[in-house]
Steps between C-alpha positions, in 0.01 A plus 500: 500500500537136388681457175302302229605135455729443212345366181530121467526385145401155366804277528660403163456133581124550511518654152705214361252245646194677373367362162493753206166603352435286190343611170187289554452639863543852368251441221252377766555822707438711180191317389242664737637847414416499130385507226813642350415516120690322226783558478543644858717806564610558857672780680726402797580716796867417579710651772803282443440304822459127516121503508450711193781329309331163568173651370665624187653155422172318573283739307729508199485122474132505554450756219738334257307168540192693378671692224476812706745774615601666814695814585636620835475837648772597757427812705789683646380716790846668528473489870839333553832565326523147369151485350590599152776244476273229643228579242741476225633173630146353516436616149819334377412176681157483345649585155735208543185272529340657196249702703441847375526771783498869540612710796286799619660753737265684719541872556380733765502266797624749754583374853244571768186369661323213326800431269438125498132550409573753234772286354257196476228708340746644242644145428153362444403787268823454299450123477136537383585772247789289358268191480235704309768656269651158433167350387451273798150471677666314802768608736649211711640571847734284700321496843534166661373311818747679725388846377133404553570383856702818582219706349235332706701540826558868423130562424399314821734710704339817341156375592397462131146411421383177329590615143867574605529171692400316174856575391631585156276397208622260243320688238381866496473790259761788523377847526313598190396148425733452197739253645441192721751447777577129549686335793527132397751416766307594814487142632868427413765502779787752433764216548362322199533809292854537592548135422348566158751771428780281634391215277509727192851604583411866538586753772299780651537830692448520877336825601638590844179672595335152515717419802483853667378429855367862506207394279211314643477250211855389564443461867192289434658284233625231740155462654338482160742241381399240776321223293207456751436872526532558128254213435254641750519846363449368146189299604351796676580724208322265263182501694511882516559523123168303449329745730668797319361372172152498630555843650644635172179391320297685752716810471480501112122459520462787758720736290309409177165588673602801701798677333644632176863554442628752250833509302562835644569342840172578683184296584131549567338325786127434524332615824456257794721253693752297314716199612814622671713275281351646188551854610851417612584381150360813348692731736826305445462553122408869508772562752768322308602282800589137501321423833158590616428745777461386858177326557394700800536817307304365203204339687309813580528631134393170369196481719396861419705679231539872564740784416841401638866446406658145540837362382549774253144488359226769541136404527300793347123524417449398144270797422427538124728204423266266704243395241306180486601254766779745624237773585571606854823308498875595537799587296834336605792719378861516578592734790719776341726524810579135476605489132839374428776734363570495123723224353718516192297457183617171367321214322347272767535766778237464779383816687307496826454127495219539258611627155738346254653666195486288177735514210587874454731696268847604620459781739750754673685350795322735726148407382282408800182285544282610790186685618330755294453701822309814570531614135252234426202690659624837368541419136305191438153549670308418185753280315303194576203408716721377775443573869699813591652316792661255260679747281799584730575133542505416129849383374683747270828520330717813510749518216696820563234771451253264336204341693332181390188364668407171319170453683387846392640457142708806569636691303329302231392141441772413257776617735347337805468166305891484497516505870276216618424479881327205662322481825676192653462493878767319705241245621198377310157462670555126538841321498447161352622163636 
């Protein structure tokens, strides 16, 4: 077996030669991502690395010039022994520049398959929850031109479709639609961001995983860093983003005409064929997955919907729930066997990639947030006119011997109201641009 090539970093000389990002340039990058309100209040995703530190410095100056405020959110995954100290150091460095920051430590990220994807999902959920709690409607992310080029190469190798090859969006809504995710630096070279931090006399933390040749992204980084390749990828992605915008409009129109999505995490689909892209968006939301199912598996169902199971979603005859335009149509409900295990019941916790806990009272350490399960059909058959197939997949809180099911107003409305749960799929139907 051939060992992967070692990671080649950008020479320090290149960083010193690169011009820092100026305030006027950053303002121009922010302009198409607004409006931001007056005064603006922004949340910043900061890892402590050079890119996010540059973002924090630039965004703080931008907000100050507009009488606004920013606050940084530093998520500690706890996956490396040094992570807590690095998060504390980043917080201290930001505080030294007058930028408010808080550290959130993630719990429950057990080693095993899919750790990177699970950590990423947990990080985004924590960031979005912190942004909302801090009164910000916008969360800024530090992805730059190098990240975009690497992402495009990875998606091309994975045979991604046109939407994936459009790259990361500069603006999109987070799950739930409460917070806008902004990437103002997508066209900025990483060397310029490091130069910006150098110019400010600030240091940063280097995450060793960024240079780990065992990861595909690190191995692709030297290729993505080639100027001609990076420029070509950026131009191709821009063209695909225009096409994606048109496709998103068509998906939204198709879903508005053919489907109904419910806060309990299920959908109704009108009878007849539907565009595969629209059905993929619906399956992705009901299944709580960040990516759509394989197109080949979806094509037959889109052409002729029928009872089936796909990507954790069951297609069932709508029966008595199919009234009006949905008569003879289908229910799309979560597959019970595919439901995620319970997670600790904490404010902002996300379960099954679909439901998020709001602000809740202090609960016992062992309290959990997960599926209602089979007890749903046995004890709540007439609690609400919901399809019986939906009941087991409803989110519930278990506090010692106490069961709380917010969507069923159980055990009573006043109690359920203290434990708000929101249907916030990992991916929205359309992603933005």
